[in-house]
N, C-alpha and C positions, 0 to 999 in steps of 0.2 A: 443506181441502187443494186447491190449484190450482197446477198446473205448466204452463208455457207449451209444453213439448215433449211433452205428452200430450194425446191427443184426449179428447173428452168421453165416449167410449164405453168399450170394454173395457179400453183402456190405463189409463184413470183408475181403473176398477173394480179391476183387478189391483193397481195401485200403492197404492190406498187401503186395500186389504186388509192390506198390510204396514204401512202408515203408522199405521193405527188401533191396532195392537198394539205400536207403537214398535219394530218389527223392523228398520226402515230409515228413514233420513232422506233428504231430497232433497239433490242436489248443492249446491244453493243454495236460497234462499227461493222462487225462481221457476222453477228448473229441476230436474227429477227426475234427468236424466242417463241417459236410457233406453239409450243405446248404450255406456255406460261398462262396462268389465269389472268382475267381482266378485272380491274377494279371499277367501282361505280364512277369514279372520276374519269378514268380512261374512256369508258364507254360513252359517258356524257359528251366528252369532247369529240369523239369519233362521229356520233350521229348528228351532232349540231353542225360540225364542219362539213361532213359529207352531204348532208341534206339542206345546207344553207339556211339554218334556222337561227343564226345570229348568236349574240352573247348578251349578258346582262351587266349593268353597272353594279359595282359592289355596294352592298348594304349588309349590315350585320344581322342576318336572319337566323344564322345557325352558329352555335358556339364552337363547332369544329371546322369551320370554313373561315379562314382569315383573309385579310386583304392582300397579304403577301403570297397567298397560294396561287400559282399560275393557272390552276384549273378552276378558280373561283368563278370567273365569268361564265364558264360552261356549266358548272354545277348549279349556280343560281338560275340560269336560264332554263336548264332542264327541269329544275324543280318548279319553276313558274309555269312551264308547259305541262306539268303533271307527268313527266316521263319518269321522275324519281320522287320518292317521298321521304320526308324527314320523320323524326321520332321525338316526341316530347317526353321528358322525364320530370313530371310535376314535383316530385319530392326534392329534386335538386334544382328545379327551375331552369332546366336545360332544354335546348332544342338542337337535336343532332341530325346530321345528314349522313354521317359515317361514309365519307368519300373513299376511304381506303378499303372498305369491305369488298370482297370478291363477289362477282355476279354469277348466279347459276343460269343454266341454259334457258329455263322457262322465263325468267325475268328479262334476260338479254333479248330473247326473241320477241317478247311482247314490246319491249322498249324500242327495238329497231323498227318493227312494223308500224307502231304508233307514230314514231318520228317521221316516217315516210308518208304517213297518211293512208295506209292500207285499210280499206273498208272491211272490217270483220263483223260488223253488227248483224248483217243478214246472211253471213256465211253459213251454209248448211251442208257442205260436203264433209262426210265423216272420215274417220281414220281409226284404225284399230291397233292400239298399243296396249301391252299388258300393264304398263305403268302410267297410262294417261286415261282418265275417265271423262265422260261427257260432262260431268258436273264440275270439273276442275276449272279454275279461273283462267287458265292458260290453254284450255282445250282448243278453242277456235284458232288461236295463233299457231299451235302445233299442227293442227289439221291442215291449215292453209299452207304452212311451210312444207309439210310432207307432200301434199298434192302438187305443189309448185316446184318440187325438187330443190328446195332451199337448204335443207338440212340432211345430214347423214343419220341413218338409223342402224340399230343393231339387230341382227337376225340370229335366232337360235333354232336349229333344226333337230327335231327328235324323231329319228326313223324307227326306233324300237317299238315293238308291239308285243304285249303279253303281260303276265302277272309280274309284279315287282320282284317277288321272291325268286323267280326263275331268271330274271335279268340282272339283278344286283345282289351282292352279298354285303351284309353288315356284320362283320365278325365281332364288333364291339358296340356298346351303347355310346351315344354322343351327347355332349353338352356344350354350353356356351364357352367360347374361346378355344375349343378343340380345333385341330387342323388335320389335313390329310385328304386322301382320295375319297374316303367314305363321306366326308363333308361335301365334297364336290358332287358326288353321286346324289346325296340327299337333296342338294339344291336343285339339281336337274329334275329329280322326281317331283319335288314340290312345285316347280315351275310348270312341268307338264300337267300337273293336276290343278293348275290355276290357283295355287296358294302363295307362290313366291314370285316376286317381280324384280329382284335385285340382280347383282352380278353373280355369275357362276364362277366361284373360285374355291379354294380349299380352306377357307376360314369360317368358323361357326360364329357369325356376327349377330348383331342385334336384329337385323332384318330377317335373318333365317329364324331366330328364336321367336320373333313375332309371328312369322308365317306358320311355324309349328304350333303355336298357341291357337291360331285360327283353326288349323286342322284338328287339333285336340278338342276344341269346343264343338266343332261340327260332328265329331265322332263320339262325344260324350266321355272324353278322357280328361283326367285331372290336368289343369293348365300349368304345366311345368316349363314349357318352352324348350325342353330337351327331348332328344330321341331316347326316351326311357323304354322300359320293357314293354309296357302296354302299347305305346305309340309305335314302336318297332314292329310288334306283332300285327297291329292293324294295318300298318303301311305295307308290309310285305304281301298282304292279300289284295292290295289295290291292283287294278288292271289299267295298263297304259295303252293309249292309242297314238299312232304317229301324228305329229302336228308340227307346224312352224310357228314360232312366236316372235313378234317384233316388239322392240322396246325403244324408247326415246331417251331415257335417263334425264328427266327434266331438272333434277336437283344436283346434277353434276356441275362442277364449275366450268364455265365456258372458256375456251382458250383463245389466244390471239388469232390463231389460224382459222378457227371456226367463225369468229367475228368478221375477219377479213372476207371470208367466202360469202357469208350471209349478206353483209352490207353491199358487196359488189353485185350480187344477184338481185337483191331487193331494189337497188337503185336503177335496175334495168327492167323492172316490171312494167307492163303496159299500163297506160293511163286509165284503162277501163276498170282496174281493180282499186283505184284510189277513190277517196271520199268525194272529190269534186267532180267525179264522173266525166273528166275531160275526154276520155276515150269514146264515150257514148255521144258526146256533143259533136266530135269530129267524125263520127261514124267509123271509128277504128275497128278493125277486125282483130279479135284476139283468139289465138289457139293455145291450148295448154302447152306450157314449156317453150313457148315461142322465144322467150328471152334467152334460152340456152343457145339458140342459133347465133345470137349476137355474141355470146361468150366464146363460141367456137371461132367466129370470125376474128374477134379481137385477140384471141389466143394465137391464131395463125399469124397475125400481123406482129404481135409481140415477140413470138418465137423467131420470125424472120429477122426482126431488128436485133434480137439477142445474138443470133448466129453471125450477124455481120460484125 
């Protein structure tokens, strides 16, 4: 297996892990398609094959999953295990699984950990992300994944200190769909003030408009969602403190590269974190990130083979 868009290191190691068990194919003969999003059908096949969870015989349970669909055995089995859920449309008497819908990171992470049998019920180690709250249904999955180094996170460093008006200039007022450096600065300020949790770019999108409305409500300003005259005046008087902000982006679509990495690492977690508590029965000793040692070892072996 050799794909032009994968490095000879861990990227190839993670992808090869799926490829060897026929859990995934490349986008083409030469390209893996590492940045492509993953569908519900694709992820169902991956987790069932990689974690040896079997398949299901076909029965017409969903109107959008046919007997001719090669992924039907995986989709039906995943649904039976509760890894994916269907949707009923009573007005049309339809039951849909939507197999071709793309999976977001939060859903994919929860699905992979559940399929492996990771015990999250009593998990109480916290994690701090600006876009993940303790009451979110995926909070424990994200916290576990972060603490076990299973996922990548995004870091924003704000070194500036002082009043907004002395640090930034807003030569014009801003509104929805505006673009430019001023919008990027506004997003940075709103994130540093804990009102905005999206991506920092130069587009005045709905996420920023919603954040501005929250700020306006807190300051007693008319809720326009725009950087109008009153909002701009109030914002320029705010005082910023240096801080580092971390985000997970739970509702971004997960990519093939990310799935390959997470599945590889999850499959090598110690038995002590699984629901059957095999690790405790065997008296296994578990140290945080111990599974990464195995990754380094396998990477070394894989690299030596590749070099030959």
